[in-house]
C-alpha positions in Angstrom: 0.3 0.5 -0.1 1.5 3.6 -0.4 1.2 5.6 1.9 1.2 9.4 2.3 3.9 11.5 4.0 3.8 15.0 4.6 7.6 15.1 4.3 9.4 14.0 1.2 11.8 11.3 1.7 14.5 9.4 -0.1 11.7 6.5 -0.2 10.3 8.6 -2.2 12.2 8.5 -5.0 12.6 6.2 -8.0 15.1 5.6 -10.7 12.9 5.3 -14.3 14.4 3.0 -16.4 13.5 2.8 -19.6 13.3 -1.0 -20.7 13.9 -2.5 -24.3 10.8 -3.1 -25.0 9.6 1.2 -25.0 8.0 1.0 -21.4 8.9 2.3 -18.5 10.3 0.6 -15.1 10.2 2.2 -11.7 13.1 0.8 -8.8 13.3 2.7 -5.5 16.5 4.8 -4.8 16.7 3.7 -1.5 16.1 -0.1 -1.8 17.7 -1.2 -5.1 16.3 -4.2 -7.0 12.3 -2.9 -5.7 10.4 -2.1 -8.6 6.7 -0.8 -8.6 4.6 -3.2 -9.8 1.2 -3.5 -10.1 -0.8 -6.9 -10.3 -3.9 -7.5 -12.9 -6.5 -6.7 -10.5 -5.1 -3.1 -9.1 -2.9 -4.2 -6.2 0.4 -2.7 -5.6 3.1 -6.1 -5.4 5.6 -5.6 -2.3 8.9 -4.0 -4.4 11.0 -7.9 -3.5 8.4 -9.9 -5.7 8.6 -7.7 -8.6 11.5 -7.8 -11.6 12.0 -5.6 -14.8 10.9 -9.6 -16.4 7.5 -9.3 -15.0 5.0 -7.6 -16.9 3.4 -5.8 -13.8 6.4 -3.5 -13.5 6.0 -2.4 -17.1 4.9 1.3 -17.5 3.3 3.4 -20.8 6.6 6.0 -21.6 5.5 9.8 -20.4 5.0 11.7 -23.9 
């Protein structure tokens, strides 16, 4: 679950990576190897359970 905090912390920073299939993946700056991922039901996947090989971490690029 994503939590809303009044202070911006390092845990809120993510590194954007362009994948070979032209999608983006977002990796945590603090927790290396932890990616943002959404399940097929729209629920958040745990960061340590998601990798860039999984389609749950693929997001459309910003235009």
